[in-house]
Backbone as CSV, one residue per row, in Angstrom:
resi,resn,N_x,N_y,N_z,CA_x,CA_y,CA_z,C_x,C_y,C_z
1,MET,100.902,199.764,153.406,101.106,200.997,152.669,102.268,200.806,151.694
2,VAL,102.054,201.243,150.469,103.072,201.178,149.431,103.174,202.554,148.796
3,SER,104.389,203.046,148.626,104.616,204.345,148.013,105.181,204.135,146.604
4,ILE,104.505,204.695,145.591,104.891,204.520,144.189,104.981,205.885,143.526
5,ARG,105.976,206.025,142.669,106.187,207.271,141.944,105.400,207.225,140.634
6,LEU,104.577,208.245,140.376,103.808,208.370,139.137,104.364,209.537,138.329
7,GLY,104.196,209.492,137.014,104.726,210.542,136.158,103.710,211.023,135.150
8,CYS,103.752,212.312,134.839,102.876,212.944,133.856,103.734,213.383,132.669
9,ALA,103.302,213.025,131.462,104.073,213.350,130.258,103.858,214.805,129.869
10,ILE,104.952,215.519,129.673,104.939,216.892,129.209,105.664,216.911,127.862
11,GLU,104.944,217.259,126.792,105.550,217.289,125.463,105.943,218.704,125.095
12,LYS,107.171,218.848,124.612,107.656,220.141,124.143,107.956,220.002,122.653
13,GLU,107.428,220.914,121.871,107.674,220.879,120.438,109.058,221.464,120.155
14,ILE,109.895,220.675,119.508,111.260,221.104,119.212,111.352,221.697,117.814
15,TYR,110.714,221.041,116.851,110.878,221.426,115.451,109.593,221.107,114.707
16,GLN,109.191,221.997,113.808,107.993,221.750,113.018,108.296,222.095,111.560
17,ASN,107.936,221.178,110.676,108.161,221.330,109.250,106.920,220.824,108.536
18,ARG,106.482,221.554,107.494,105.271,221.128,106.782,105.447,219.759,106.130
19,GLY,106.619,219.501,105.593,106.851,218.245,104.887,107.102,217.068,105.800
20,ARG,107.805,217.295,106.880,108.204,216.188,107.746,107.393,216.099,109.030
21,GLY,106.535,217.006,109.277,105.745,216.970,110.506,106.442,217.695,111.629
22,ARG,106.158,217.276,112.845,106.756,217.958,113.986,107.517,216.965,114.852
23,VAL,108.516,217.452,115.498,109.327,216.659,116.410,109.074,217.180,117.819
24,THR,108.734,216.260,118.711,108.463,216.657,120.089,109.398,215.911,121.035
25,LEU,109.677,216.527,122.125,110.461,215.926,123.193,109.516,215.683,124.367
26,THR,109.476,214.448,124.841,108.596,214.100,125.950,109.435,213.901,127.205
27,GLU,109.075,214.604,128.226,109.717,214.409,129.527,108.620,214.161,130.553
28,TYR,108.986,213.506,131.627,108.019,213.171,132.667,108.347,213.936,133.943
29,ARG,107.330,214.577,134.482,107.441,215.174,135.808,106.776,214.204,136.772
30,THR,107.447,213.926,137.854,106.973,212.852,138.731,106.553,213.385,140.094
31,TRP,105.744,212.588,140.744,105.360,212.823,142.130,105.124,211.464,142.780
32,ARG,105.084,211.428,144.068,104.950,210.170,144.794,103.582,210.093,145.462
33,GLU,102.945,208.949,145.304,101.654,208.679,145.953,101.820,207.479,146.879
34,THR,101.130,207.513,147.987,101.149,206.402,148.932,99.773,205.748,148.917
35,PHE,99.779,204.429,148.699,98.539,203.676,148.590,98.441,202.671,149.724
36,THR,97.220,202.466,150.198,96.961,201.423,151.180,96.634,200.148,150.419
37,VAL,97.387,199.106,150.683,97.200,197.833,149.987,96.049,197.086,150.648
38,PRO,95.061,196.660,149.864,93.931,195.935,150.473,94.358,194.534,150.916
39,VAL,93.612,193.976,151.827,93.908,192.633,152.320,93.537,191.604,151.255
40,GLU,92.389,191.791,150.610,91.943,190.882,149.550,91.474,191.701,148.364
41,GLY,91.612,191.137,147.168,91.100,191.773,145.960,91.870,193.013,145.577
42,TYR,91.111,194.056,145.207,91.737,195.320,144.809,90.824,196.475,145.156
43,ASN,91.398,197.675,145.200,90.662,198.918,145.425,90.858,199.830,144.229
44,LYS,89.816,200.545,143.845,89.938,201.586,142.828,90.057,202.920,143.547
45,ILE,91.078,203.688,143.179,91.344,204.957,143.860,91.354,206.071,142.825
46,ASP,90.582,207.132,143.081,90.573,208.311,142.210,91.738,209.216,142.595
47,LEU,92.501,209.657,141.591,93.626,210.560,141.805,93.498,211.764,140.893
48,THR,94.088,212.869,141.293,94.192,214.057,140.465,95.668,214.359,140.291
49,CYS,96.084,214.497,139.047,97.486,214.780,138.748,97.811,216.201,139.194
50,PRO,98.845,216.408,140.010,99.191,217.762,140.442,99.844,218.585,139.340
51,ILE,100.215,217.963,138.222,100.910,218.667,137.145,99.937,219.135,136.066
52,CYS,99.124,218.199,135.529,98.184,218.579,134.468,96.755,218.729,134.985
53,HIS,96.520,218.441,136.245,95.227,218.586,136.923,94.118,217.755,136.281
54,SER,94.469,216.652,135.623,93.443,215.756,135.091,93.193,214.638,136.100
55,ARG,91.975,214.120,136.061,91.592,213.061,136.986,91.786,211.714,136.307
56,PHE,92.261,210.745,137.072,92.365,209.385,136.575,92.174,208.430,137.736
57,GLU,91.991,207.176,137.413,91.698,206.177,138.416,92.719,205.055,138.319
58,VAL,93.205,204.589,139.449,94.141,203.475,139.485,93.534,202.335,140.293
59,ARG,94.028,201.146,139.997,93.608,199.953,140.729,94.803,199.484,141.544
60,VAL,94.630,199.356,142.853,95.676,198.879,143.751,95.320,197.458,144.161
61,ARG,96.220,196.524,143.831,95.964,195.111,144.085,96.563,194.666,145.414
62,SER,95.951,193.620,145.977,96.483,193.010,147.187,97.681,192.140,146.825
63,LYS,98.347,191.624,147.828,99.518,190.774,147.599,99.131,189.518,146.817
64,SER,98.001,188.916,147.136,97.582,187.696,146.433,97.224,187.996,144.977
65,ARG,96.577,189.135,144.713,96.256,189.520,143.327,97.516,189.816,142.528
66,ALA,98.483,190.492,143.156,99.747,190.782,142.475,100.492,189.488,142.170
67,ARG,100.438,188.537,143.087,101.071,187.237,142.858,100.401,186.515,141.695
68,LEU,99.069,186.531,141.652,98.352,185.887,140.543,98.664,186.551,139.210
69,ARG,98.808,187.865,139.213,99.155,188.577,137.980,100.536,188.153,137.484
70,LYS,101.494,188.055,138.397,102.841,187.647,138.019,102.845,186.194,137.539
71,LEU,102.083,185.328,138.187,101.993,183.936,137.738,101.319,183.834,136.369
72,TYR,100.356,184.702,136.092,99.714,184.720,134.776,100.730,185.051,133.686
73,PHE,101.561,186.084,133.925,102.566,186.429,132.923,103.616,185.335,132.786
74,ALA,103.954,184.675,133.883,104.895,183.558,133.802,104.319,182.423,132.965
75,SER,103.023,182.158,133.108,102.398,181.102,132.300,102.330,181.501,130.826
76,CYS,102.146,182.789,130.538,102.165,183.235,129.138,103.550,183.036,128.529
77,PHE,104.595,183.395,129.265,105.956,183.199,128.772,106.256,181.716,128.588
78,LEU,105.783,180.880,129.501,106.013,179.449,129.409,105.292,178.856,128.193
79,THR,104.105,179.345,127.898,103.364,178.869,126.728,104.091,179.216,125.436
80,ILE,104.625,180.431,125.355,105.377,180.826,124.157,106.641,179.981,124.032
81,ALA,107.316,179.730,125.159,108.527,178.902,125.131,108.193,177.471,124.707
82,ALA,107.075,176.937,125.199,106.673,175.582,124.812,106.369,175.511,123.322
83,GLY,105.750,176.559,122.793,105.502,176.596,121.343,106.799,176.585,120.545
84,GLY,107.806,177.303,121.008,109.107,177.295,120.340,109.780,175.943,120.415
85,ILE,109.654,175.268,121.556,110.247,173.941,121.697,109.539,172.941,120.799
86,VAL,108.212,173.009,120.729,107.462,172.117,119.836,107.858,172.369,118.389
87,PHE,108.012,173.619,118.017,108.477,173.944,116.668,109.866,173.370,116.418
88,GLY,110.731,173.440,117.431,112.079,172.883,117.302,112.078,171.384,117.147
89,VAL,111.161,170.707,117.825,111.078,169.250,117.717,110.512,168.842,116.357
90,LEU,109.490,169.542,115.897,108.842,169.168,114.643,109.659,169.526,113.405
91,ALA,110.432,170.575,113.470,111.285,170.948,112.337,112.577,170.142,112.460
92,ARG,112.833,169.296,111.504,113.923,168.326,111.617,115.318,168.927,111.442
93,ASN,115.480,169.815,110.504,116.836,170.267,110.148,117.206,171.558,110.864
94,GLU,117.907,172.468,110.193,118.411,173.683,110.832,117.308,174.609,111.333
95,LYS,116.087,174.443,110.865,114.984,175.271,111.367,114.623,174.902,112.803
96,GLY,114.943,173.692,113.214,114.678,173.272,114.589,115.466,174.085,115.590
97,PHE,116.683,174.436,115.226,117.508,175.264,116.109,116.876,176.634,116.321
98,MET,116.185,177.146,115.276,115.522,178.440,115.398,114.422,178.390,116.471
99,GLY,113.679,177.296,116.543,112.641,177.155,117.557,113.211,177.136,118.957
100,TYR,114.317,176.408,119.130,114.957,176.364,120.445,115.525,177.722,120.835
101,SER,116.127,178.411,119.868,116.722,179.717,120.193,115.645,180.764,120.476
102,LEU,114.477,180.619,119.858,113.377,181.545,120.170,112.776,181.278,121.544
103,SER,112.785,180.024,121.972,112.170,179.692,123.260,113.087,180.000,124.446
104,ALA,114.391,180.073,124.229,115.334,180.280,125.339,115.075,181.572,126.127
105,PRO,114.881,182.740,125.468,114.621,183.937,126.288,113.311,183.859,127.068
106,PHE,112.311,183.198,126.502,111.031,183.102,127.206,111.130,182.168,128.410
107,ILE,111.995,181.170,128.328,112.232,180.329,129.497,112.915,181.159,130.586
108,CYS,113.849,182.004,130.192,114.510,182.898,131.170,113.509,183.865,131.788
109,PHE,112.597,184.435,130.976,111.568,185.330,131.512,110.672,184.594,132.495
110,THR,110.322,183.349,132.175,109.475,182.552,133.064,110.165,182.326,134.400
111,LEU,111.427,181.927,134.353,112.163,181.685,135.599,112.308,182.970,136.412
112,TRP,112.534,184.079,135.722,112.667,185.366,136.398,111.372,185.740,137.123
113,GLN,110.222,185.566,136.437,108.927,185.877,137.052,108.656,184.956,138.240
114,LEU,108.925,183.655,138.077,108.676,182.712,139.168,109.590,182.974,140.358
115,LEU,110.833,183.341,140.101,111.748,183.669,141.190,111.269,184.899,141.963
116,ASN,110.740,185.906,141.247,110.207,187.090,141.921,108.962,186.758,142.740
117,VAL,108.146,185.809,142.272,106.967,185.392,143.050,107.409,184.700,144.329
118,ILE,108.403,183.833,144.208,108.879,183.102,145.386,109.501,184.066,146.399
119,ARG,110.278,185.028,145.921,110.927,185.995,146.813,109.967,187.054,147.328
120,GLY,108.792,187.193,146.692,107.817,188.197,147.120,108.139,189.594,146.643
121,ARG,108.855,189.717,145.523,109.216,191.023,144.965,108.335,191.290,143.753
122,PHE,107.698,192.462,143.740,106.751,192.792,142.687,107.147,194.092,142.007
123,ASP,106.809,194.192,140.729,106.987,195.437,139.984,105.885,196.406,140.387
124,PRO,106.113,197.712,140.230,105.033,198.665,140.521,103.788,198.415,139.686
125,SER,103.947,197.954,138.434,102.775,197.704,137.587,102.011,196.458,138.019
126,ASP,102.608,195.587,138.839,101.867,194.449,139.379,100.924,194.892,140.489
127,VAL,101.283,195.958,141.184,100.498,196.427,142.321,99.496,197.492,141.891
128,VAL,99.929,198.441,141.045,99.095,199.564,140.629,98.976,199.557,139.110
129,SER,97.751,199.714,138.595,97.554,199.835,137.155,96.456,200.859,136.884
130,HIS,96.434,201.359,135.666,95.444,202.367,135.287,94.104,201.712,135.007
131,VAL,93.057,202.401,135.356,91.707,201.916,135.082,91.025,202.821,134.067
132,ARG,91.030,204.114,134.315,90.409,205.041,133.366,91.022,206.424,133.548
133,GLY,90.780,207.272,132.567,91.308,208.628,132.613,92.597,208.731,131.820
134,LYS,93.222,209.894,131.877,94.477,210.106,131.166,95.546,209.180,131.722
135,VAL,96.254,208.488,130.840,97.256,207.528,131.277,98.493,208.262,131.782
136,HIS,98.864,207.975,132.984,100.082,208.487,133.593,101.003,207.295,133.816
137,ARG,102.273,207.523,133.671,103.224,206.435,133.747,103.546,206.094,135.199
138,ILE,103.776,204.809,135.458,104.120,204.331,136.789,105.629,204.111,136.817
139,PHE,106.305,204.825,137.707,107.757,204.743,137.831,108.121,204.109,139.163
140,ASP,109.252,203.499,139.215,109.934,203.153,140.452,111.218,202.444,140.080
141,GLU,112.266,202.737,140.784,113.570,202.180,140.460,113.749,200.778,141.023
142,ARG,113.044,200.447,142.044,113.285,199.172,142.709,111.994,198.361,142.767
143,LYS,112.152,197.106,143.088,111.003,196.220,143.266,110.284,196.601,144.551
144,ILE,109.011,196.266,144.604,108.197,196.580,145.778,108.111,195.341,146.661
145,MET,108.435,195.518,147.917,108.289,194.471,148.908,107.054,194.820,149.738
146,PHE,106.107,193.922,149.797,104.917,194.191,150.593,105.240,194.108,152.079
147,PRO,104.665,195.022,152.873,104.817,194.878,154.325,104.021,193.671,154.809
148,ASP,104.502,193.021,155.828,103.768,191.863,156.374,102.474,192.340,156.994
149,GLN,101.421,191.627,156.647,100.099,192.036,157.122,99.640,191.145,158.240
């Protein structure tokens, strides 16, 4: 079982002008849902928002699926970093430094993702994602630790 906080966007119109359009303030009202984590694969769960009463569907992934998702993003970051390093090697003069400096943050992102996979800490969006319906935001202040199954 994993408990995740979901939020519904409420827009309030602050100012409206014919020439400049309208200015809105968006705030989120949140509620907490508890999901049963599947042993393998993923489950699609129908939910109804208690705030706007619209129906939407979320996908709850198992621990192995969440791990694969995190490894996929780590490989994407590593590919971008490798492209920056190749650019740095091929560009001989001061442009080479630009390739290395562009790849450095992506190497840090890759290490961060891999460290979270090793520690078993997942973001809420790794476990739960939207499938269809009105998009509601997924909130949580801390990483999700899966219970031992």
